[in-house]
C-alpha positions as CSV (number, residue, x, y, z in Angstrom):
1,M,30.5,-35.6,15.8
2,S,30.5,-35.4,19.9
3,E,27.3,-34.4,21.8
4,H,28.6,-30.7,22.4
5,K,28.9,-30.1,18.6
6,K,25.6,-31.9,17.8
7,A,24.2,-29.3,20.6
8,N,25.9,-26.1,19.0
9,Q,25.0,-26.8,15.8
10,I,21.3,-27.2,16.9
11,G,21.3,-24.0,18.7
12,R,23.0,-22.5,15.4
13,D,20.0,-23.6,13.4
14,A,17.2,-22.9,15.8
15,A,18.9,-19.4,16.0
16,R,18.8,-19.2,12.3
17,K,15.3,-20.1,11.9
18,K,13.8,-17.8,14.6
19,A,15.8,-14.9,12.7
20,A,14.1,-15.9,9.2
21,R,10.8,-16.1,11.2
22,D,11.1,-12.6,12.7
23,N,12.7,-10.8,9.6
24,P,10.6,-12.0,6.7
25,G,12.3,-10.9,3.2
26,P,10.9,-9.2,0.5
27,S,8.1,-11.8,-1.0
28,P,6.4,-11.0,-4.0
29,L,2.9,-11.8,-2.7
30,R,3.5,-8.9,-0.3
31,G,4.3,-6.7,-3.2
32,I,1.2,-7.7,-5.3
33,G,-1.1,-6.5,-2.2
34,V,0.7,-3.0,-1.6
35,F,0.5,-2.8,-5.0
36,G,-3.7,-3.1,-5.0
37,M,-3.5,-1.3,-1.9
38,I,-2.1,1.6,-4.1
39,G,-4.2,1.3,-6.8
40,W,-7.5,1.4,-4.6
41,A,-5.9,4.3,-2.5
42,V,-5.7,6.0,-5.9
43,A,-9.0,4.6,-7.5
44,V,-11.4,5.5,-4.7
45,P,-10.8,9.0,-4.1
46,T,-11.0,9.8,-8.2
47,V,-14.4,7.6,-9.0
48,G,-15.8,9.2,-5.8
49,G,-14.7,12.8,-7.1
50,A,-16.5,11.6,-10.5
51,F,-19.4,10.8,-8.9
52,L,-19.8,14.0,-6.6
53,G,-18.8,16.3,-9.5
54,L,-21.6,14.6,-11.7
55,W,-24.0,15.3,-8.7
56,L,-22.9,19.0,-8.2
57,D,-23.2,19.6,-12.4
58,R,-26.7,19.1,-12.0
59,I,-27.8,20.8,-8.8
60,A,-25.0,23.8,-9.3
61,P,-24.0,24.6,-12.6
62,Q,-20.5,26.5,-13.2
63,D,-18.6,28.1,-16.1
64,F,-16.4,25.3,-15.3
65,S,-16.4,21.1,-14.7
66,W,-17.3,20.1,-11.4
67,T,-16.8,16.9,-12.5
68,I,-13.2,17.4,-14.0
69,A,-12.4,19.2,-11.1
70,L,-13.1,16.9,-8.5
71,I,-11.4,13.8,-10.8
72,L,-8.4,15.8,-10.6
73,G,-8.7,16.3,-7.1
74,G,-9.7,13.0,-6.5
75,V,-6.2,11.7,-8.4
76,A,-4.4,14.6,-6.1
77,I,-5.7,13.0,-3.1
78,G,-5.0,9.6,-4.2
79,G,-1.2,9.9,-5.4
80,F,-0.8,11.7,-2.1
81,L,-2.6,8.7,-0.3
82,A,-0.3,6.4,-2.4
83,W,2.7,8.3,-1.0
84,R,2.0,7.8,2.4
85,W,1.7,4.3,2.0
86,I,4.5,3.5,0.1
87,D,6.5,5.9,2.5
88,K,5.2,3.7,5.7
89,E,6.0,0.2,3.8
90,K,9.7,1.5,3.2
91,G,10.2,2.0,7.1
92,E,9.3,-1.5,7.6
């Protein structure tokens, strides 16, 4: 192999490695991380709503259950946050 061909091969290999470094493909670990983030995005508002609802049920009783209402509100907010997170991840 001539020196010119070796130099071209080295240049192509370097460009390929740089492209792979700059644009990594989908990673299973990244998917697990996104899955965890989505779980937390739904769980935190839901649990927060449950605790706030329990507190409101004690200090301001109503004909309806604050706990159930705020759990449902937390699930709705968590679903919205998860949807936004997935949308952002797809855009990258």
